[in-house]
C-alpha positions as CSV (number, residue, x, y, z in Angstrom):
1,M,95.2,108.8,107.1
2,I,95.6,105.9,109.9
3,R,93.1,107.5,112.1
4,H,90.3,107.6,109.3
5,R,91.0,104.2,108.1
6,K,90.7,102.7,111.7
7,K,87.8,105.0,112.5
8,R,85.8,103.0,109.6
9,G,87.2,99.8,111.2
10,W,89.0,99.1,107.9
11,T,92.2,97.2,107.4
12,Q,95.0,98.3,105.1
13,E,93.7,95.5,102.9
14,N,90.1,97.1,102.9
15,L,91.8,100.6,101.8
16,A,93.9,98.9,99.3
17,E,90.8,97.3,97.6
18,E,89.1,100.8,97.4
19,L,92.3,102.5,95.9
20,Q,92.7,99.4,93.6
21,T,96.1,98.8,95.1
22,K,98.2,96.4,97.2
23,Q,98.1,96.4,100.9
24,S,102.0,96.7,101.0
25,V,101.5,100.2,99.2
26,I,99.1,101.3,102.2
27,S,101.7,100.1,104.7
28,R,104.3,102.2,102.9
29,I,102.2,105.2,102.8
30,E,101.1,104.9,106.4
31,S,104.6,104.5,107.4
32,G,105.9,107.5,105.4
33,N,108.0,105.3,103.0
34,Q,105.8,106.0,99.9
35,N,105.6,109.3,98.0
36,L,102.1,110.3,96.8
37,T,100.8,112.3,94.1
38,L,98.4,115.0,95.0
39,D,95.7,113.0,92.6
40,T,96.4,110.1,94.9
41,L,96.0,112.2,98.2
42,K,92.6,113.6,96.9
43,S,91.5,110.1,96.1
44,I,92.1,108.8,99.6
45,A,90.4,112.1,101.0
46,D,87.5,111.4,98.8
47,I,87.1,107.8,100.0
48,F,87.1,109.1,103.6
49,D,84.8,112.1,102.9
50,T,87.4,114.6,104.0
51,D,89.9,117.1,102.7
52,V,93.6,116.4,102.1
53,P,94.6,118.7,105.0
54,S,92.4,116.8,107.5
55,L,93.7,113.5,106.1
56,L,97.4,114.5,106.6
57,S,96.9,116.2,110.2
58,S,97.5,114.6,113.4
59,R,97.2,115.6,116.8
60,K,101.0,115.7,117.1
61,Q,101.6,117.9,114.0
62,V,98.8,120.3,115.2
63,K,100.4,120.5,118.5
64,L,103.8,121.3,116.9
65,K,102.1,124.0,114.9
66,K,100.6,125.5,117.9
67,N,104.0,125.7,119.7
68,R,105.7,127.3,116.7
69,F,102.7,129.8,116.5
70,R,103.5,130.6,120.2
71,L,107.2,131.3,119.5
72,V,106.3,133.6,116.4
73,R,103.9,135.6,118.7
74,R,106.5,136.7,121.2
């Protein structure tokens, strides 16, 4: 989510305004300290014109998945 927000040049406050919430909520979401409903995830994905899996993915996660795949393939 941070990647999508920064790509648009938005601050946490900008995203909070779009979601009609507080900046502190966005901070907790981005730091992994806030649980989200699927509806909230979909709303965030819609704001960034993406899907939920793309919103949640990061290069680090993708790399770990590839490493796991290699282990399974043996």
